[in-house]
N, C-alpha and C positions, 0 to 999 in steps of 0.2 A: 369888511368884505375880503380883504386881502388875506386874513387868517383863514377864512373858509375856503378860498381858492387854494391855499397852500395844503390845506388838509385834504381837498379833493385831489390836488396834483400828487400828493403824497400817496393816497389810496390808489391812483391810477399807476404810479411807479411800482407799488407793491404788487399790484395785479399783473402788470406787465412782467416783473421779475419772476413771479410765480409761473406765468405762462411760459417764459423762456426756460425756466428750470424744468417744467414738465415736459416740454418739447425736447429739450436736450436729453433728459434722462430716458425718454421713450426712443430716441434715435440711438443712444448709447446701448440700450437694452437690445434693440433690433440688430445693431452691429455685432453684439456679443452672440446672438442666436445664429448669425451667419457665420461666425468664426468657428463655433463649437458644433460638431456634428450632433444630431439628436441621439439620445440614449436609447430609444426604442430599437429593438432588434440587435443591439450590440451586447456582447458578453460582458459581464462585470469583470473589471480588472482583478487579477488573481492577488490574493494576499500573500506576503512572504510566509514560506513554510519552512520549518527546521529541516535539516538533512535527515534526522531520524524519522520525522513524520512522512517525508517524501519517500524514503526507502520502505517504510512500513506500507504505505499506499501502493508503491510499485510491486511489492511482494504479493499484496492481495490481488492486484490486477493480473499478474503473472500466474498466480495459482488458479484464478477464475478462468483464465484462457487455457490452462492446462487441463481443467475439468471438462470443458466444452470442446476441446480440440481445435482451438483457434491458433494455429501455428504462427501466423503473422504477429498476433498480439503478444504471443509468449516470446517470440524472437526479439521483439522490441526492448526486452529487459536483458537479453544475453549478449555478451561480447561474442564476436565470431570465432575467437580462439578459447572459449570458456572450457574448462576441465570439469568433468562430471565423474563423481565417485559414488558408486551405488552400494547397497548393502549385500549385493551378490559378490561372490568371490571371483571377480573378473578385473582385469587391468582398467585403470581409468579411461574414459572416453575423452578424447581431445577434439575439440572443435564442434560447433553447432551442427554441421551437416551429419556427422557421426551420431550425435545424440539423437537427432531428429529421426534418423532411420530406425534406431531402437524404440523411440517413443511411438512412432506410428505403427510398428509391429505389435507393441504391447496394447496400444489403444484399440486396435482392431479386434483384439480378443475380448475386451470388456464391454458390457452393455450398461452405459451410464456410469458416471463417477461422482462421488462426493468427497471432498477433501476439507476437513475442518483444521484450522491452524490455531493453536493456543500457545500462551507463555512466550511470546516473542521478546527477545532481548537484542537491542541494536547498539553497537558501539561505533562511533565515528572518529577518525583520526585524520585530520587533513583531507586528502582525496581518496582515502581507503576506509572502508567500513566492513564490518562483519555482523551478521544477524544469524541468531540461532532460534529455532522454534521447535515445538512438538506438533505432530500432526496425527489425525485419524482418517483412515481411507476406508470408504465403503463402495462396493460395486457389485455387479453380477458377472460371473464367469461360467459359461456353459449352463445357464439358468440355475446356478448355485451362488449363494451369497458369499462375498468374500470380504473380510475385514482385516484391517492391519493398522498397527500403531508404529510410530517412529519418530525420528529426530532429523533435522536438516540444519547444516551450517552453510551459510552463503557468504562468500567474500566478494565484495563489490569495489569497483574502481570508478572514480568520478572522471567521465570523459566528456569535456565540454561542459554542458549544463546537466548532463544525464548521468545517473548512477547505473552502471552496468555490472551484471553479475559475471564474474570471471572465474568463479569456482563454486560448484555445487556438491556438497557431500551429504548424501541422504542414506540413512540407515534405518532398517526396520528392526523394531524391538521384538525379539523372539521371547515368548513367555516360557520360561523353564520352570517346570513344576519343582516346588520345594521338596527336598529329600524327605522320605518317609521317616517317621519317628522310629528310632532303633530301640528295641526293648533293652532295658538296662541289664547288664551282666549280673549274674548271681552274687558276685563279690560286692557290687556297688548298690544292691537293692536295699531299700530301707527295711528295717526289721518289722516283721509283722506285728500288728497291734495285739496286745494280749487278749485272749478269749475270756469272756466274762464267766 
């Protein structure tokens, strides 16, 4: 009989240990829920991004803001003392306020803008970077279509955690027609084929 009691006692001990373990794990899980805020409604933590990818993303956002005329969003990527060199034969503009005045004047003349960026190349060296890309511009000016192509080189400086554009050199490509073929001079003309 003593062996049966030991078996029953042993079973009770195991049942009691299992109950304590389940209660303890439930209390621990409940404590963890209280310590951690719920994930619902919170943004996912951002993954690390390479400087080149961050700069490429910033250029895209800046150009999007340029197209729709969102000055605040565009200014977010330019240093206050940025230098702007255009394809026009004029002195460089120094400072965001000077650029902004010219941008707003030009923007008022155009009806809608589309700017497509291609072939972006970005180099990063410590806290300085430069990016070059080609672009195609399409818009309407006085109800007539306007199309242009060009290239831009940006120089950026990392200020804190942000890459800021400190120099923007943009040039439009002028399509120059190829020279007309010159007729060969009589001295250099090939001999006429013999007549049959």
